[in-house]
C-alpha angles and dihedrals in degrees: 000000000000111000110230123233114260122207123184120201122203111178096174107032125170143198103243112223107196115193119189116213128184088225131349111230113175116231096023137098115259133199110214119230091207142346130208131181120199140165109269148162124124097268092045089053092049090051091050094053093044092050090054089052100046118096131231110281095027117115115266120256110257118223122195140160133101127313134170113256095220097065097024092118090074088063095037092056091050093049092047092050092050098041091241117157105240111218098154119144111234118223129183117276139026125316106242123262122232114203120213117189109201114203107208092192096058104017090235123139122214112199127201110190116195125209117268134229120286112237124213125230088257091058091050091050090052089051091052089051089053091050092048090052099043104034106074125178113291092020122126120238119194117204110194140175138002128330119251122249113283096027113113119241091251090064094109092042090056093050092047093049092049096048096039088067088064097053095257120149112232126205115191126198111175139103145214122033095344089059093045091049091049091051093048090066120108117269097266092054100049125112118264092230137005133194111203122164119234094269093049092050090048090053091050095048097040090232138112106221116234093186145354092272092061091047091050092049091053090050092046091053088060090050091053088055092055110278106131099210135008116197113189111198115215104183115234089358092068126231145295117235114200133178132155090271105037146028115201126182112205123195128182122215117271106277133192101233134183093191139354093207109142095012092115092054091049089050089055090048091052091047091053092045090054094044090051087059091050084236122185116257099263093052090048089057095043095048094046091052092042091056090051093047094046093049092054090071090062135058114237131008097322135121129201117243121303094260091056091052092048090050087065094058098085092045091068119094111220118190122187108218125209116281115263 
């Protein structure tokens, strides 16, 4: 089987600055135990996990989006180490920093996300040129994360509509107004797959879910409109996988976790890896959850070797729910 090209798009990336504290006490002075800076942003994280998964001889994952030229080397070093094809458009200034305060006492993470750089129309046109060159028919393009300042909320909808016309499969992982705008598009311009969390799906549907059945019905309504697959992430409780033909509830084993940071991006990477195989629905669910579980043992957007990920597959509980 020919392995399709995979392109991840991160329009508002960040350098993640993780600071470990013995205990976070608001309003006091803290002395950090450690501090690490790393290339980040949801699409960058997805590309990192997918690159760890891909085998020798398969085409490299392509990563594009918008980064500040001043601190671009942080990203360049990461892409070089992972074997990721760097197609990011450089724009003047610094890529934003996102601060993550890790509380060792509780295991909680407090995030402070700073605003990103504002691209010009010329930068956006260069990005479209990159997508037109790299995203060939039958490839998978992953759009992840927030939109940068100055970009209208229909930014993702516009990209999806443009690329859908060329037979490219679009996976969208965002929330808020950009997600709602993307889902308000007509059927032929909708994403192929989306991965909202429960809160994001509730915002889109205008409901507060009382149970799994209500959540599944909201996801199924999107599938009837033309979205191929809706994956609702539920944190440590796993995820719901819904298409027009099936509803699967996937649960990982009970894990002792210090943090779930990055698990959602790993879930998307596993989802894309399975979809690139044209896998049947149960394997899609198992591999997506296995990526997330395997990533939790590592800090940053990294997976263990392929055998370790595959060893997680049978540990996932997959339940087929009644048809809607």
